C-alpha positions in Angstrom: -159.5 127.1 42.7 -159.2 124.1 42.4 -156.1 122.2 42.3 -154.3 119.3 40.7 -153.2 116.7 42.5 -151.7 113.9 40.5 -151.8 112.8 37.0 -150.8 109.7 35.5 -150.6 109.4 31.2 -153.0 106.9 29.5 -152.8 106.9 26.2 -153.2 108.7 23.2 -153.3 112.7 24.0 -155.0 111.0 27.9 -153.9 111.5 31.0 -156.2 110.3 34.3 -156.7 113.5 36.7 -156.8 113.9 40.3 -158.1 117.4 42.2 -158.1 118.6 46.0 -161.7 118.1 46.1 -161.2 114.1 45.0 -162.7 114.7 41.6 -160.7 112.9 39.4 -161.1 111.2 36.1 -159.4 111.9 32.1 -158.7 114.5 30.3 -158.7 114.1 26.8 -156.2 116.4 25.9 -155.8 115.6 22.1 -158.0 118.9 20.9 -156.2 120.6 22.7 -152.2 119.5 22.0 -153.0 119.3 17.8 -155.9 123.0 17.5 -153.4 125.1 19.1 -149.8 125.7 16.4 -148.1 127.8 19.1 -144.6 126.1 18.3 -145.0 124.3 22.5 -148.3 122.4 22.0 -147.2 121.2 18.3 -144.0 119.9 20.0 -146.2 117.7 22.4 -148.1 116.7 19.2 -145.3 114.0 19.9 -147.0 111.4 21.9 -143.5 110.1 23.5 -142.8 113.6 24.5 -146.8 114.3 25.5 -146.0 111.7 28.4 -143.3 113.2 29.8 -145.3 115.7 32.7 -145.7 115.2 36.3 -147.3 117.8 38.1 -145.8 120.7 39.4 -147.0 123.9 40.7 -150.8 122.8 41.2 -150.6 121.8 37.8 -149.3 119.3 35.1 -146.0 120.8 33.7 -144.6 119.2 30.6 -140.7 120.1 29.0 -141.0 122.0 27.0 -142.3 123.9 30.0 -145.9 124.3 28.8 -148.9 124.2 31.8 -152.6 124.0 31.4 -154.5 126.1 33.7 -156.1 123.6 36.8 -158.9 125.1 35.8 -158.8 124.7 32.2 -158.3 121.3 33.6 -160.9 120.9 35.7 -163.4 122.5 33.4 -161.7 119.6 31.0 -162.6 116.7 33.5 -166.6 118.2 34.0 -167.4 118.5 30.0 -166.0 115.1 29.8 -168.2 113.6 32.3 -171.0 115.7 31.0 -171.4 114.3 28.4 -170.8 110.5 29.9 -173.6 110.9 31.3 -175.6 112.2 28.7 -174.1 109.5 26.6 -175.1 106.8 28.9 -178.4 108.3 29.2 -179.4 108.6 26.0 -177.6 104.4 25.5 -178.9 103.3 28.9 
């Protein structure tokens, strides 16, 4: 399993994330935050609250206590990179 080593807010619901295997990139969590109707996720729809996270226990943790599994974040990053490569090939 991979773990988060660094995370920085970009904009909207985007976070730049680095993992222990040196893989890094930007993850867009807008779908995750806006489509999960549990209260802990709903709080983070407020962008000011979303921005307040830290790297702790090998993942990203928000002030309201929400943390996402590092494997989920790693998968989201892989999906983003795969999509970017697909669109570059289509437009290139």
